[in-house]
C-alpha positions in Angstrom: 0.0 0.0 0.0 2.8 2.4 0.7 4.3 1.9 -2.8 0.9 3.1 -4.2 1.0 6.1 -2.0 4.5 6.9 -3.0 3.5 6.6 -6.6 0.5 8.9 -6.1 2.7 11.4 -4.3 5.3 11.5 -7.1 2.5 12.0 -9.7 0.9 14.8 -7.6 4.1 16.8 -7.6 4.9 16.0 -11.3 7.9 13.9 -10.6 8.5 10.9 -12.8 7.6 7.6 -11.1 10.7 6.0 -12.7 13.9 7.8 -13.1 15.4 7.5 -16.6 19.0 8.2 -17.3 19.3 9.7 -20.7 22.6 11.6 -20.1 24.8 9.1 -21.9 22.6 8.8 -25.1 23.9 10.9 -28.0 22.2 11.3 -31.4 24.7 10.9 -34.2 23.6 11.6 -37.7 24.4 8.8 -40.2 27.4 9.2 -42.5 26.8 9.5 -46.2 27.7 5.8 -46.7 25.3 4.8 -44.0 22.6 7.1 -45.3 22.9 5.6 -48.8 22.8 2.1 -47.4 19.4 3.0 -45.8 17.9 3.8 -49.2 16.7 0.3 -50.1 15.8 -0.2 -53.7 14.3 -3.5 -55.0 15.8 -5.4 -57.9 12.5 -5.9 -59.6 9.0 -4.3 -59.5 5.8 -5.7 -60.7 4.2 -4.3 -63.8 1.3 -2.0 -62.7 -2.3 -2.9 -63.2 -4.5 -0.9 -65.6 -5.2 2.5 -64.3 -2.3 2.5 -61.9 1.3 3.8 -62.1 4.5 2.1 -61.3 5.2 3.1 -57.6 8.9 3.9 -57.8 9.0 5.9 -61.0 5.4 7.1 -61.4 5.3 5.9 -65.0 2.1 4.6 -66.5 1.7 1.2 -68.3 2.0 2.7 -71.9 5.2 4.5 -71.0 6.7 1.4 -69.5 5.7 -0.7 -72.6 7.3 1.9 -74.9 10.6 1.7 -72.9 10.5 -2.1 -72.8 9.9 -2.2 -76.6 12.7 0.2 -77.3 15.1 -2.0 -75.3 16.0 0.6 -72.8 14.2 -1.2 -69.9 14.6 -4.9 -69.2 11.6 -7.0 -68.2 11.0 -10.6 -67.4 7.8 -12.6 -67.7 7.2 -15.3 -65.0 4.7 -17.8 -66.4 4.4 -21.5 -65.7 4.3 -23.7 -68.8 0.7 -24.1 -70.1 -0.6 -21.0 -68.2 -2.3 -18.3 -70.1 -1.4 -15.6 -67.6 1.8 -14.7 -65.8 3.5 -11.8 -64.0 5.8 -9.3 -65.7 8.6 -7.9 -63.6 10.6 -4.8 -64.5 14.3 -4.5 -63.8 14.5 -1.5 -61.5 18.2 -0.8 -62.4 17.5 -0.6 -66.1 14.4 1.5 -65.4 16.4 4.0 -63.3 19.1 4.1 -66.0 16.6 4.8 -68.7 15.0 7.6 -66.8 18.4 9.1 -66.0 19.5 8.8 -69.6 16.9 11.4 -70.6 18.7 14.0 -68.5 18.0 17.8 -68.5 19.3 18.3 -72.0 16.3 16.9 -73.8 13.2 19.1 -74.0 9.7 18.2 -75.2 8.6 19.4 -78.6 7.0 22.9 -78.5 8.7 24.1 -75.3 
């Protein structure tokens, strides 16, 4: 019973019931190498469903089809033998390289 009264007394005078020692904890920002290691990028992403965009690049299906057809972006179809449907995966590294190859030098027609 006395521990309950001690607890209520500590709350009444705004003292913490449990003393926490935070004096030895220091926040150190990550180095550039550690920060880049925290940016996880998948090797493959699934082709978006109709009406949706690819989540990492924001490109729509028609833009992705055009890049795949031109050979700039690699893709792989996972389909079991005899199946009519499968899953198309896009290689994220080639997609990133294709996007970066456009660069700032190219402008759209009419601009």
